[in-house]
N, C-alpha and C positions, 0 to 999 in steps of 0.2 A: 365624792367624799372629801377630796383634797380641797376643793373650793370652799366647801362648808367649814372644814377645819380652819382654814385661813381666816374666814370671816368671824368665827366665834372664839378661836383659841389664839393666844399670843405666842408666836414662835413655836408652833407645834412640829413634831416629827411623827410620822405615821408608819406603823408596822402592820403588814397584812401577810396572809399566807397564800402561796402560789405553788402549784396549780390548785384549782378549786377543790375543796375538801381536804386539803393537806392539814396536818396537825403537828408536825415536828419542827424543832428549831431550825433545821437546815432549810426549811421551806419559807423562812421569813424573808420578805422583800421590804425594802425601806424606801419611803418617800420623804426626802428632806425638804421641808417647806421653810427653810431658814430658821429651823428650830434649835438655835444655839443654846438657849436657856429655857425653852418652853417644855411643856409636858409631853409625854409619850401617849399617843392614841393607838392602842393596841386593838386591832380589828380581829377578834375571834368570834365572828358572826355567821360563819358558814356551818359549823358543827355544834352539837350540844356540849355543854361544859361537863367535864368529868374530873373531879379534883385531883386524884393521884396521877392519873394519866396525863393531865395538863401541866403538872408541876415543872417539867423541864422548860416548857414555854414561858411559864410565869417567873421562873428564876431568871431567865434571860431578860424578861421585861422589867423585873424588879430592880435589877442592877445595871440598867442602861444609864449611862452618864451623860451629862451635858458638857459643854466645853470647859467648864470650871472644875470638872471632876465630881460634881454633886449628883446624887441619885435623882433621876427625874420622877416627878409624880406620874402615876399611870392612870389613864382613863381606859377602862376595858369596855369596848363596844361588843355587845353580845345580843343574842336573839332569844333570851329566856326572860319572860316577864316576871316569873317567879320560879324558884326551885331551891331545894335544900342544898344542892350542889353549889349553886351560886352563893348562897348564904355562907357556906363553909369557905369558899374561895375568898370572898371579900373579908371575912373575919381573919383569915390567915395572912393575906397579902396586902391588905390596906390599900386596895385599888378604889377608884371611884367608878360607880356603876353608870353605864349608858346603854340602856335597853332600846332596841327597836325591832320591828317585825321584818327582818332582813329578807325572809323568803317570799314575802309579798312582792318585793322589788325584783328579786331574782326570777320568780315565776312570771311576772308581768313581762319581763324581757324575753324569757325563753318561749313563752306561749303566745306572744302577740300575733303571730301569723295564723294561728288556728281559727281566728275569726273568719278566715277566708277559705277554710278547708272544706271542700265539697263532700268529703267522706263523712263529716260529722253531720248526720242527718237529724232533723228536728225530732223531738221525742214522739210527737203524734204520728210520725211516718215510719216508725221502727217496727220491725218484726222480731219479736223476742223468741230466742231459741235456747237460751241459758238463763238460769235464775240469777246468777251472780258472776262476777269476775274478780280475781284477786292476784296480785303480783307479789311474790315473795322471793327476792333474789338473795340477799344476804341473810344468813341464818346462824352465824356464829356470834359469840360474845353476847351482848345484851339483846341482840335480835333473835336469840334462840326462842323467844316466845312464839315466833312464826311456826316453829316446828310443833309446838303444843297446839297451836291453832289448826294446823293441818291434821294433827292427830285427832282433835275433836271432830273435825269434819268427817274423817274416816270412821270414827266411832258411830256417828249419827247417820252414816250412809249417804252423805251429802256431796261427796267428791264429784260424782258423775253429773250432778245438777249444775255445776259451774265450770267456767274456764279458770283453771288453777295453774299457776306457775310456782314450782318448788323443786329443788334438787336435793338429793340425799347428801351431797358434799357441798359445803358452802364454797362458792367460787372465789371468795375474797380471803377467808381465813383457812381454806383448805382443810377443814375438819368435818368429820362425819357427824350426822345428827345424833348418833348414840353418845359420842364423846361430849358434844355440846349440851345435850339434855341432862346427862349425868352430872355435869358440873353445876346444874341448877339446884341440886339438892343443897349444896352449901351456899352457892352464890345468891340464890333467890329464896332460900328456905322452903323449898318444895319437898313434900314427902317423897320418900323413895318409892312408895307404892304407886303414887300418881305418875311419877316420872317413868317407872318401869312399864306401867300400863300404856302410857303414851308412846314409848318406844315400841312396844309390842304392836300397837295400832299402825305405826309407820312401817314396821317390818312387813305388813301385809300388802303394801302398795307396790305396784310395778313402776319403777322410776325410769327416766325422769318425767315429771309433770311439766309440760312446756306449752305455753300459749303461742309464742312467736319465736323467731330465731332458732327454729328446730334443727337446722343443720349445723349450728355452732356448738362446740363442746361445752361452753358455759354461757349463761345469760349475761349479756353486756350491760353496762351501766346505762340507764335510760332516763336519768334525772331531767335532762334538758329537752325531752320530747315526750309526746304521748305514744305509748306502746300499743300495738295490736288494736288499731282503731276499728277495723272490721269486727273484731270479736267484742270490743266494748259496745258497739252499736247494736249487737244482738243479745247483749246481757242486760238484765234489769238493774241489778244492784252492784255498785262498786264498793268492795270491801277494802278500805284504806288501811294498810299495815304500816304505821308510822315508824320513824327512826327510834323514838323513845317510847317505852311502854311501862317499865317497872317503877319508875321514879316518881317522886313528888315534884312535878315539873310542868310548867306551862311552856310548851315548845312544839311548834308545828313546822313542817318543811313544805317543799313544793308538792309533795305527794297529795296533800289534802286538796290542792287546786286542780288536779287532773280530772276528777269526776265533775267538778264545777265547770271546767272548760268544755267537757264532753256532754254537759247537761244530763248527768246521771244522778239518781238518788244514791246516797252513800251511808254507810256506817263506819265508825272510826275505831280501829284498834290502836289506841295510843294511851298516854297517861290519863289518869282520872281528871275530869273537869276540863278537858281540852275542847270538847264541843262548845262548852260555855265560852271558852277563850275565843274560839272562832266567831261565835255569835256577837261577841263584843266589838267586832270589826264590821258588823252590819250584815253578816250572812245569816241565812235561815236554814233550819234543819227539818227533820221529818217526824216530829213528835205527834203530828196529826194522824200518822199512819202506823206507827209502832212505838213501843215503849223505849224512850231514850234515857231512862233512869240509869242505864248501864254506865253512863258518863260519870256518875257520882260514886260508883262502887270503887272503894279504895283497894280492895283485895284484887290483885292482877288476874288471877285465874278465874275468880268469880266474875270479873268484868268480861273476860274473854268468853266465858261460857254463856253469859247473858247475850253477847253479840251473836254467838252461834245459834241461840234460840231464835233470834230474829231471822237469821238465814234459814233456819228450819221452817219457820212460819211462812216466809216468802216462797220457799221451795214447795210448799203444799198447795200453792195457787197454780192455776193453769197459765200457760203463756198468754192466752187471750185476756185473762183477768189482769195479768201484769201490764199488758198493753193499755188496758183501760185505766189502770192505776197511774201509769205514766202521764196520761192525759189529765188525770185529776191533780197531779202534782205540777202541772206545767207552769203555774204562776211562781212556785218556789224555785223550780229549775231555772226559769228565765230571770228571776230576781237575782239569783246567785251569779249567773252568767254575766249579767249586766253590771253587777256590783264588782266582779273581778276586773272587768275591762273598763271600769269607770276612772276618770281622773280624780274623783272624790276619794276613792280608796288610796290612790297613790299619794294624794295630798295629805290624807290623814296620817299615813305611815311616815311620810317625810317630815311633816310638822311635829310629830311625836319625837322623831329623832332630833330635830333641831332643839326642841324644848328640853329633852333629856340631856343633850350635850351641854346646853347652856347651864343647866342645873349642876351637872358634874363639874364644869369649870368653876362655878361659883363656890363649890365645896373645897376647891384647892386653896384653902386659906392658910394652911400651915406651911412654914418655910421648908424648902428641900433640905434633907439631912446630909451632912458631910460624913463620909465613911471615916472611921477611926482605925 
């Protein structure tokens, strides 16, 4: 990024957040590229944009000064191609937008060694024992939707059909599912009746639900690796529970690439239209085998329930039928695998970054303002 910035931007200074996934002003690291009078490239490309939550960061970016005491213009590098949150942020802060698909580059780095992992068996050699697998580590704040997902699985009698990871206490926010779900009545405009019914469904489960790391008190962060490979290989469907779900947002993380690396079919619990977003980068999905119109459903709970119906349909098939289905899907699974590991994908994402950064720099036509 530093070399790219120096090539495109005159006297830039770069701010990024460390360690990975950090979101607070005290986590800002600075790379000074001789940026005495140039713009600030603010890299908020690891996490989704959240307007009010991000304000302390953006206040710091907005009032960063050059050597003459002028406010620097800010280019915000982000990983949201579209979102209402981003629109609100850019209207308020007068930043220049530079979108790129950061998580393609991150996942390509993290998962490059799995091309040589002998435990990842070809789809036509797998023995299916579970209908699906789903990892649900963080369940507080906006990721409370995962609790409603598990409640739907419990209602439909589907929990025993899959490998399911879920804890009654969120290991990051240290909050119980009851507290998290009740907050959704106001936070996400869900009816009290639906929330109460979902809590009642979870109350019937014997916790914890754990796929791997069973001897540890909490599920560790596994972003940079594939978890429970043996269990993935004996599961037909990978249910991807993405970081973002409720919002109007085009945003995907490394999670979507885990089933692609494992050559598993998948359904996506994420924001509306994010399957389409993925396909825009050359990936294929599974509308030949089930109804993917769920991707266009704007109501979050209806979208979630449509995905659960797919899981229910798959769970009605025998394991032998699912093994045959894997063979039928082999061309799509192999296409996605090869696409992920292709230089063409990396070039597409990098060229998009270069183009968007050049456009952002070109928009910096107004002079820097002097504070009065």
